[in-house]
C-alpha positions in Angstrom: 50.7 -35.2 -70.8 50.5 -38.7 -69.2 54.2 -38.6 -68.6 53.9 -35.3 -66.8 51.0 -36.6 -64.6 53.0 -39.7 -63.7 56.0 -37.6 -62.7 53.8 -35.3 -60.7 52.1 -38.2 -59.0 55.5 -39.8 -58.0 56.8 -36.5 -56.8 53.7 -36.0 -54.7 53.9 -39.5 -53.3 57.5 -39.1 -52.3 56.8 -35.8 -50.6 53.8 -37.3 -48.7 56.0 -40.1 -47.4 58.7 -37.7 -46.4 56.2 -35.4 -44.7 54.6 -38.2 -42.6 57.9 -39.4 -41.2 59.1 -35.9 -40.8 56.1 -34.9 -38.7 56.5 -38.0 -36.4 60.2 -37.3 -36.0 59.8 -33.6 -35.2 57.2 -34.5 -32.6 59.2 -37.2 -31.0 62.5 -35.4 -30.9 60.9 -32.1 -29.6 59.1 -34.1 -26.9 62.4 -35.7 -25.8 64.0 -32.3 -25.5 61.0 -31.1 -23.5 61.6 -33.9 -20.9 64.5 -31.8 -19.4 62.0 -29.1 -18.5 59.0 -31.2 -17.5 60.0 -31.7 -13.8 60.6 -28.0 -13.2 57.4 -26.9 -15.0 55.5 -29.4 -12.9 57.1 -27.9 -9.8 56.0 -24.5 -10.9 52.4 -25.7 -11.1 52.4 -27.6 -7.7 54.6 -25.5 -5.5 54.7 -22.0 -7.0 51.0 -21.5 -7.9 51.7 -21.0 -11.6 48.7 -21.7 -13.7 48.7 -24.4 -16.3 48.0 -22.0 -19.1 51.2 -20.0 -18.2 53.2 -23.2 -18.3 51.8 -24.0 -21.7 52.8 -20.5 -22.9 56.3 -21.0 -21.5 56.6 -24.3 -23.5 55.4 -22.5 -26.6 58.1 -19.8 -26.1 60.8 -22.4 -25.6 59.8 -24.5 -28.6 61.6 -22.4 -31.3 64.9 -23.2 -29.6 64.2 -26.9 -29.9 62.7 -26.8 -33.4 65.9 -25.1 -34.7 67.6 -28.4 -33.9 64.9 -31.0 -34.5 63.8 -29.8 -38.0 67.2 -30.5 -39.6 67.5 -33.8 -37.7 64.0 -34.8 -38.9 64.9 -34.1 -42.5 67.6 -36.7 -42.2 65.4 -39.2 -40.5 62.6 -38.7 -43.1 64.9 -39.2 -46.1 66.6 -42.3 -44.6 63.4 -44.0 -43.5 61.3 -43.1 -46.6 64.0 -44.3 -49.2 64.7 -47.4 -47.1 61.0 -48.2 -47.3 61.0 -47.5 -51.1 63.9 -49.8 -51.6 62.6 -52.6 -49.3 59.2 -52.6 -50.9 60.7 -52.7 -54.4 59.0 -49.3 -55.2 62.4 -47.9 -56.1 62.9 -50.6 -58.7 59.4 -49.8 -60.2 60.3 -46.1 -60.3 63.6 -46.8 -62.1 61.8 -49.2 -64.5 59.4 -46.3 -65.4 62.4 -44.3 -66.5 63.2 -42.3 -63.4 66.9 -42.1 -62.5 67.9 -41.7 -58.9 69.0 -38.1 -59.6 65.4 -37.4 -60.9 63.9 -38.9 -57.7 66.0 -36.4 -55.7 63.9 -33.6 -57.1 61.0 -34.0 -54.5 63.6 -34.4 -51.8 65.2 -31.1 -52.9 61.7 -29.4 -52.7 61.1 -30.9 -49.3 64.5 -29.8 -48.0 64.1 -26.3 -49.3 60.8 -26.0 -47.4 62.5 -27.2 -44.2 65.4 -24.8 -44.9 62.9 -21.8 -45.2 61.1 -22.9 -42.0 64.4 -23.2 -40.1 65.5 -19.8 -41.3 62.2 -18.3 -40.2 62.8 -19.8 -36.7 66.4 -18.7 -36.4 65.8 -15.1 -37.5 62.3 -14.4 -36.2 60.7 -17.1 -34.0 63.7 -17.6 -31.7 64.2 -13.9 -30.7 60.4 -13.6 -30.3 60.3 -16.7 -28.1 63.2 -15.5 -26.0 61.7 -12.1 -25.3 58.2 -13.5 -24.6 59.7 -16.0 -22.3 61.5 -13.3 -20.3 58.3 -11.3 -20.1 56.2 -14.2 -18.8 58.9 -15.0 -16.2 58.8 -11.3 -15.2 55.0 -11.4 -14.8 55.2 -14.6 -12.7 57.9 -13.0 -10.5 55.8 -9.9 -9.9 52.7 -11.9 -9.1 54.5 -14.3 -6.9 56.1 -11.5 -4.8 52.7 -9.8 -4.3 51.2 -13.1 -3.4 53.9 -14.5 -1.1 54.7 -11.7 1.3 52.3 -12.2 4.2 52.0 -10.6 7.5 53.8 -12.1 10.5 55.2 -15.0 8.4 58.8 -15.6 7.6 59.1 -15.6 3.9 62.0 -17.7 2.4 61.0 -17.7 -1.3 63.7 -15.3 -2.3 67.3 -15.9 -3.0 69.4 -15.4 0.1 66.7 -13.4 1.8 64.3 -14.0 4.7 61.6 -11.4 5.0 59.2 -10.6 7.9 56.6 -7.8 7.8 54.3 -6.6 10.6 51.5 -5.3 8.3 50.9 -4.0 4.8 48.6 -1.3 3.4 48.5 -3.0 0.0 50.4 -5.6 -2.0 53.0 -3.1 -2.9 53.2 -1.1 0.3 54.7 -2.9 3.3 55.2 -1.7 7.0 57.6 -2.6 9.8 60.0 -4.8 7.8 62.7 -7.2 9.0 65.1 -8.7 6.4 68.0 -11.2 6.9 70.3 -10.9 4.0 72.8 -13.7 3.5 74.0 -12.7 0.0 77.5 -12.4 1.3 77.9 -15.4 3.6 81.0 -14.0 5.3 79.3 -10.7 6.3 75.6 -11.4 6.9 73.2 -8.4 7.3 70.0 -7.7 9.1 67.9 -4.9 7.7 65.2 -3.1 9.6 62.9 -0.5 7.9 59.8 1.4 8.7 58.3 1.2 5.2 59.0 -0.5 1.9 57.5 -0.4 -1.6 57.7 -3.0 -4.3 58.7 -1.4 -7.6 58.9 -3.3 -10.9 60.8 -2.3 -14.0 59.6 -4.0 -17.2 62.6 -2.8 -19.2 65.2 -4.5 -17.1 62.8 -7.2 -15.9 63.8 -6.6 -12.3 61.7 -6.2 -9.2 63.0 -4.1 -6.3 62.0 -3.4 -2.7 62.6 0.3 -1.9 63.1 0.6 1.8 62.9 3.9 3.7 63.9 5.0 7.2 65.8 2.0 8.5 69.1 0.6 9.7 71.5 -2.1 8.5 73.2 -4.3 11.1 76.3 -5.9 9.7 78.9 -8.2 11.3 82.5 -8.2 10.1 84.1 -11.1 8.3 86.1 -12.2 11.4 83.1 -11.6 13.7 85.1 -8.9 15.7 83.3 -5.8 14.7 79.6 -4.9 14.6 78.4 -1.8 12.8 75.0 -0.1 12.3 74.2 2.0 9.3 71.2 4.3 9.1 69.6 5.1 5.8 66.8 7.2 4.4 66.4 5.0 1.4 67.8 1.5 0.4 67.0 -0.5 -2.7 67.0 -4.2 -2.6 66.6 -6.5 -5.6 64.2 -9.4 -5.2 64.6 -12.6 -7.1 62.8 -15.9 -6.8 65.1 -19.0 -6.9 64.7 -21.3 -9.9 63.1 -18.6 -12.1 66.4 -17.4 -13.4 67.6 -21.0 -13.4 64.8 -21.9 -15.7 65.5 -19.0 -18.0 69.2 -19.9 -18.1 68.4 -23.5 -19.0 65.8 -22.8 -21.6 67.4 -19.8 -23.3 71.1 -19.4 -23.5 73.1 -16.3 -24.4 73.7 -14.9 -27.8 72.0 -17.7 -29.7 68.6 -16.1 -29.1 69.5 -12.6 -30.1 68.2 -11.4 -33.5 70.5 -10.9 -36.4 70.5 -7.1 -36.0 71.0 -7.3 -32.3 74.0 -9.6 -32.8 75.5 -7.2 -35.3 75.1 -4.3 -32.9 76.7 -6.2 -30.1 79.6 -7.2 -32.3 80.2 -3.6 -33.3 79.9 -2.4 -29.7 82.4 -5.0 -28.5 84.9 -4.2 -31.3 84.6 -0.5 -30.4 85.4 -1.4 -26.8 88.4 -3.5 -27.9 86.8 -6.8 -26.7 86.8 -10.2 -28.4 83.9 -11.0 -30.6 84.6 -14.7 -31.4 81.6 -16.1 -29.7 79.2 -13.6 -31.1 80.6 -14.1 -34.6 80.2 -17.9 -34.3 76.5 -17.4 -33.3 76.0 -15.0 -36.2 77.4 -17.4 -38.7 75.4 -20.3 -37.2 72.1 -18.5 -38.0 73.0 -19.2 -41.7 74.8 -22.5 -41.4 72.4 -24.4 -39.3 69.4 -24.0 -41.6 71.6 -25.0 -44.5 72.0 -28.5 -43.0 68.4 -29.2 -44.1 69.5 -29.3 -47.7 72.5 -31.5 -47.0 70.7 -33.9 -44.7 68.1 -34.6 -47.4 70.7 -35.5 -50.0 72.7 -37.6 -47.5 69.7 -39.4 -46.1 68.2 -40.7 -49.3 71.3 -42.7 -50.4 71.8 -44.0 -46.9 68.2 -45.1 -46.8 68.6 -47.2 -49.9 71.8 -48.6 -48.6 70.2 -49.6 -45.3 67.0 -51.1 -46.7 68.0 -54.6 -45.7 68.2 -53.6 -42.1 64.6 -52.5 -41.9 63.2 -49.4 -40.1 65.3 -50.0 -37.0 68.5 -50.0 -39.1 67.3 -46.9 -40.8 66.8 -45.1 -37.5 70.2 -46.3 -36.3 72.0 -45.0 -39.4 70.1 -41.6 -39.1 71.2 -41.4 -35.4 74.8 -42.1 -36.2 74.9 -39.6 -39.1 73.3 -36.9 -37.0 75.6 -37.6 -34.1 78.8 -37.4 -36.2 77.6 -34.1 -37.8 76.8 -32.4 -34.5 79.9 -33.6 -32.7 81.9 -32.0 -35.6 79.8 -28.9 -35.3 80.4 -28.5 -31.6 84.1 -29.1 -32.0 84.5 -26.5 -34.8 82.3 -23.9 -33.1 84.3 -24.3 -29.9 87.5 -23.8 -31.8 86.0 -20.7 -33.4 84.9 -19.3 -30.1 88.4 -19.7 -28.7 89.9 -18.0 -31.7 91.9 -21.1 -32.9 90.2 -20.9 -36.3 88.2 -18.2 -38.1 85.0 -17.7 -36.1 82.8 -17.0 -39.1 84.1 -20.0 -41.1 84.3 -22.5 -38.2 80.6 -23.6 -38.2 80.7 -24.0 -42.0 83.4 -26.7 -41.9 81.0 -29.6 -41.0 78.7 -28.3 -43.8 81.5 -28.4 -46.4 82.4 -32.0 -45.3 78.7 -32.9 -45.4 78.4 -31.4 -48.9 81.3 -33.6 -50.2 79.7 -36.7 -48.6 76.3 -35.8 -50.2 77.9 -35.5 -53.6 79.7 -38.8 -53.2 76.6 -40.7 -52.1 74.3 -39.2 -54.7 76.8 -39.7 -57.6 77.4 -43.3 -56.6 73.7 -44.1 -56.4 73.0 -42.3 -59.7 75.6 -44.3 -61.5 74.8 -47.4 -59.5 78.3 -48.0 -58.4 78.8 -50.2 -55.3 79.6 -48.5 -52.0 82.8 -50.4 -51.3 84.0 -48.0 -48.6 80.6 -48.0 -46.9 80.3 -51.8 -47.2 83.7 -52.1 -45.4 82.4 -49.8 -42.7 79.2 -51.8 -42.4 81.0 -55.1 -42.3 83.3 -53.7 -39.6 80.2 -52.6 -37.5 78.5 -56.0 -38.0 81.6 -58.0 -37.0 82.2 -55.8 -34.0 78.6 -56.1 -33.0 78.7 -59.9 -33.3 81.8 -60.0 -31.1 80.1 -57.9 -28.4 77.0 -60.2 -28.7 79.1 -63.4 -28.4 81.1 -62.0 -25.4 77.8 -61.0 -23.7 76.4 -64.5 -24.3 79.6 -66.3 -23.0 79.7 -64.1 -20.0 76.1 -65.0 -18.9 76.7 -68.7 -19.6 79.0 -69.0 -16.6 76.3 -67.6 -14.3 74.0 -70.3 -12.6 70.7 -70.6 -14.4 67.6 -70.3 -12.3 65.6 -72.5 -14.7 68.1 -75.3 -14.4 68.0 -75.0 -10.6 64.2 -75.2 -10.8 64.4 -78.3 -12.9 66.8 -80.0 -10.4 64.6 -79.1 -7.5 61.5 -80.4 -9.4 63.2 -83.7 -10.1 64.2 -84.1 -6.4 60.8 -83.2 -5.2 59.3 -85.8 -7.6 61.6 -88.5 -6.2 60.6 -87.6 -2.7 56.9 -87.7 -3.5 57.3 -91.2 -5.1 59.2 -92.5 -2.0 56.6 -91.1 0.3 53.8 -92.7 -1.6 55.7 -96.0 -1.5 56.1 -95.9 2.3 52.4 -95.0 2.7 51.3 -97.9 0.5 53.5 -100.3 2.5 52.0 -99.1 5.8 48.4 -99.3 4.4 49.0 -102.9 3.1 50.5 -103.9 6.5 47.5 -102.5 8.4 45.2 -104.5 6.1 47.0 -107.8 6.6 47.0 -107.2 10.4 43.2 -106.9 10.4 42.8 -110.1 8.4 45.0 -112.1 10.9 42.9 -110.8 13.8 
């Protein structure tokens, strides 16, 4: 019974340490990814009249796309830093002295990695599509409100892409009168549109806002500026779009990655029926399973690397985590691009880095369990240290040749001291001479 309580206590202690570092890492990495959106979100508040609560909602809707990346990364960081701390504080030795093998200590790491795996799966299959749809909806609401707010009487409105709108009066926010529009969508053939009336109509399904014009004319100049034509219309529909809103949506949510599993399958079936390629869609479909699986692999890779990097301290642990994550994601990007181009099987492409990571995890854990030295890793570490020392010595030698300001200051100080001594000597001589002259008189 006491043995069971000790085991449970150690497991709980390891999970607590992992959870603390994991929380800090997820917060920091997600905040870094949010920095790319901060400037534009601030511009929405200041220049576009968007409320702070709406910006907070947009950040909430974008966050699942970031968490799908930062959760697996943080599992690696937590495992490396926690086991580096255990090894550096000799806690790992105490655990082994109590009869716990390294393989037994990996049990709480496995439990923690499975929890992260489940969370990432939930994000990939449910939170990400929800966030994408909610983000599109709030952008649509902002667009609709901004159009109703921005179109004012007798004021040139330039808030819309490639359009300048001027109205004489309006009966309501949706019903406009005496409309003048300069349309430069096609730069070679600009248009001027005049209409008696116009109504703003929104379509929540397509997330588009249109201006339905009635009883007007279109004045169009030909490409070579040789012909001028006038077209009369009873009704003309013009799509309105604010600049930057679509740009924000494009930056924050990209393509097939945010589609749900069922939507991706339907799209693949439709494209196959049309005879189109489905490589990119199949890569994204397979990635919904392969990306969460990295949580399990990163946990088993991070723990041995943490023990190995204990001498370097926490900074060395973070460096090793960053290098391992960088190597994995560079490989993932390379293989998924090959799969999207059809060079390799699109469904298998994103699993290749996972298979390599699985072999690396088995190698590291088995070495640590049998306490066999990491000769190959030691050689790599020695190479990195030697290379770093060479760069450091080169950097030092390069700056030695530059004139030192401190030395110049010392030289100037010595010269100034000599000048002051000479000045005092001259003054003393003159004062003594004046004193002797007075005595003679």
